[in-house]
C-alpha positions as CSV (number, residue, x, y, z in Angstrom):
1,M,5.8,5.8,-1.3
2,Q,4.1,3.6,-4.5
3,E,0.7,4.8,-6.4
4,P,-1.7,5.5,-3.7
5,A,-4.1,3.3,-5.7
6,E,-1.1,0.4,-6.1
7,R,-1.0,0.4,-2.4
8,M,-4.4,0.0,-1.8
9,R,-4.5,-3.0,-3.4
10,E,-1.1,-4.3,-2.1
11,I,-2.6,-4.1,1.6
12,T,-6.0,-4.5,1.1
13,G,-6.7,-6.5,-2.2
14,G,-6.1,-10.1,-0.4
15,P,-7.7,-11.5,2.3
16,E,-6.9,-10.6,6.2
17,R,-4.4,-12.3,7.6
18,L,-6.0,-13.2,11.0
19,P,-9.4,-14.1,12.0
20,G,-10.7,-11.7,14.6
21,L,-12.0,-12.7,17.9
22,S,-16.1,-12.6,18.3
23,A,-17.5,-11.5,21.7
24,E,-18.0,-14.5,23.4
25,H,-13.6,-15.1,23.4
26,L,-13.4,-11.3,25.0
27,D,-12.2,-11.4,28.4
28,A,-12.0,-8.8,31.3
29,R,-9.2,-6.9,29.7
30,H,-10.4,-7.1,26.1
31,H,-13.9,-5.1,28.1
32,A,-12.2,-2.4,30.0
33,A,-9.7,-1.5,27.0
34,I,-13.1,-1.2,24.9
35,D,-14.6,1.2,27.7
36,R,-11.7,3.4,27.0
37,L,-12.0,3.0,23.1
38,G,-15.6,3.6,23.7
39,V,-14.9,7.6,25.0
40,L,-13.3,8.5,21.9
41,Y,-17.1,7.9,20.3
42,P,-19.2,9.3,22.0
43,D,-21.6,9.8,18.8
44,G,-21.3,6.2,17.8
45,T,-19.3,6.6,14.8
46,G,-16.4,4.0,14.5
47,E,-16.5,0.6,16.3
48,P,-14.6,-0.5,18.7
49,L,-14.6,-4.3,17.6
50,D,-14.2,-3.4,13.7
51,S,-11.9,-5.7,11.4
52,F,-8.2,-4.3,12.9
53,Y,-9.6,-4.1,16.6
54,A,-11.4,-7.9,16.5
55,M,-7.7,-9.3,15.5
56,L,-5.7,-7.0,17.7
57,A,-7.9,-8.7,20.2
58,H,-5.4,-11.6,20.3
59,S,-3.4,-10.4,22.4
60,P,-5.3,-9.1,25.1
61,D,-3.0,-7.5,27.2
62,L,-0.8,-6.1,24.3
63,F,-4.4,-4.8,23.1
64,A,-5.2,-3.0,26.3
65,G,-1.6,-1.5,26.4
66,F,-1.9,-0.6,22.6
67,M,-5.9,1.0,23.7
68,D,-4.0,2.9,26.5
69,L,-1.2,4.8,24.7
70,G,-3.8,5.6,21.1
71,V,-6.6,7.4,24.2
72,A,-4.1,8.7,25.9
73,I,-2.7,10.5,23.0
74,A,-6.3,11.7,21.5
75,L,-7.2,13.5,24.4
76,N,-4.4,14.2,27.0
77,C,-1.8,15.1,24.0
78,A,0.2,18.5,25.0
79,L,0.0,19.1,21.4
80,P,-3.4,21.0,19.5
81,A,-4.8,18.5,17.6
82,R,-4.3,20.0,14.4
83,W,-0.8,19.8,14.9
84,R,-1.2,16.0,16.1
85,E,-3.4,15.2,13.5
86,M,-0.6,16.6,11.0
87,L,2.0,14.0,12.9
88,I,-0.4,11.4,11.9
89,L,-1.9,12.0,8.5
90,R,2.0,12.5,7.5
91,T,3.1,9.5,9.2
92,G,0.2,7.1,8.2
93,W,1.2,8.9,4.1
94,L,4.8,8.2,4.1
95,C,4.0,4.3,5.7
96,G,0.9,3.8,2.7
97,A,-1.2,3.1,6.0
98,P,-4.9,3.3,3.8
99,Y,-7.0,2.1,7.4
100,Q,-4.4,5.0,9.5
101,W,-4.7,7.2,6.5
102,G,-8.3,7.5,6.2
103,E,-10.2,7.1,9.7
104,H,-7.3,10.5,10.5
105,V,-8.4,12.2,7.8
106,L,-11.8,12.4,9.4
107,A,-10.3,13.4,13.0
108,A,-8.0,16.2,11.0
109,R,-11.0,17.5,9.2
110,R,-12.9,17.5,13.2
111,A,-8.8,19.1,13.8
112,G,-9.4,22.1,12.0
113,L,-7.5,20.7,8.8
114,R,-8.8,22.2,5.7
115,D,-9.5,19.6,2.9
116,D,-6.4,21.0,0.5
117,E,-4.5,21.0,3.8
118,I,-4.6,17.4,4.5
119,E,-4.4,16.8,0.7
120,R,-0.3,19.5,1.1
121,V,0.2,17.1,3.9
122,T,0.9,14.1,1.1
123,L,3.4,16.4,-0.2
124,G,4.8,17.3,3.3
125,A,7.4,19.6,4.9
126,A,8.2,21.3,1.5
127,A,5.0,22.4,0.2
128,D,4.2,25.8,-0.1
129,G,1.6,27.5,2.1
130,W,2.4,25.8,5.8
131,N,4.0,28.1,8.7
132,A,7.2,28.0,9.9
133,C,5.7,25.3,13.2
134,E,4.0,23.3,10.9
135,R,6.8,23.2,8.1
136,A,9.0,21.4,11.7
137,L,6.6,19.0,12.7
138,L,6.0,17.6,9.2
139,R,9.7,17.6,8.7
140,A,10.5,16.2,12.2
141,A,7.6,13.5,10.9
142,E,9.8,12.3,7.8
143,Q,13.1,12.7,9.6
144,L,11.7,10.0,12.0
145,H,10.3,8.1,9.6
146,A,13.6,7.9,7.2
147,R,16.1,8.0,9.7
148,A,14.0,7.2,13.2
149,M,15.6,10.6,14.2
150,I,15.1,14.3,14.7
151,D,18.1,16.8,13.2
152,D,19.7,19.7,15.5
153,E,18.3,22.2,12.8
154,T,15.3,20.4,13.2
155,W,14.7,19.9,16.6
156,E,15.9,23.7,17.3
157,D,13.4,25.1,15.0
158,L,10.2,23.1,16.9
159,A,12.1,24.4,19.8
160,R,11.0,27.9,18.7
161,F,6.8,27.4,19.4
162,L,7.4,23.8,21.3
163,D,7.2,23.5,25.1
164,E,9.1,20.5,26.6
165,R,6.5,17.7,27.3
166,Q,5.6,19.0,23.7
167,L,8.6,18.5,21.8
168,L,9.1,15.2,23.7
169,E,5.6,14.1,22.3
170,V,6.3,14.8,19.0
171,P,8.6,11.5,18.6
172,L,5.8,9.4,20.8
173,V,2.9,10.5,18.9
174,V,4.7,9.5,15.4
175,G,6.1,6.3,17.0
176,H,3.0,5.3,17.8
177,Y,1.4,5.8,14.4
178,H,4.1,3.8,12.8
179,T,3.3,1.0,14.9
180,T,-0.2,1.2,14.5
181,A,0.4,1.3,10.6
182,F,2.8,-1.1,10.8
183,V,0.4,-3.8,12.1
184,Q,-3.2,-2.6,10.3
185,N,-0.7,-3.3,6.6
186,A,0.5,-6.2,8.2
187,L,-2.6,-7.7,9.4
188,R,-4.3,-6.2,5.8
189,A,-7.1,-4.7,8.4
190,R,-10.2,-4.3,6.5
191,L,-11.0,-0.8,6.1
192,T,-14.5,0.4,7.6
193,D,-17.4,1.2,5.7
194,Y,-16.6,5.0,5.9
195,N,-13.0,4.6,5.1
196,P,-12.4,5.1,1.5
197,G,-7.9,4.5,2.4
198,L,-5.5,6.6,0.8
199,S,-8.2,8.1,-1.5
200,A,-9.8,10.0,1.4
201,R,-9.5,14.1,1.3
């Protein structure tokens, strides 16, 4: 990835590329999806119709499907929250995705990652300090990003720690958050007030 400040300017320095839909243009599909998303924000942190979601709402059915998968990953993923957030953070960093990275730094802290570990995610699997499972997870995210594949050695390393459902969910999580990064970056999604983008730690 290019230098983070330069990447931030590239992604967030220009205007958003679509107008967000306002509340009067939302239909039952939107409202059902927003209700499902609301379970992730019981304390009111996060806004279901912030800039990104309001732009995504231009495609009502895909908006609903996108919400469903995101909520399923957040609430029903078989991977422990710490591992899930490590995969998401590494993917967001490799994609140079300011919105995704900043939002998931907050989620990673809630999942128990320390600030120094979040910083270490930016260095990847090769950084000192990871245990064998964490190193394999980060390496899997890196290989999926680079080659759309996990090599045999990394898969075998993962299989020492993960069951079959968890193994399946590694590429599902990484793939969903690649999609998320692509859409957020392409739309130049505006950061929320509490999200500092790629500088978040």
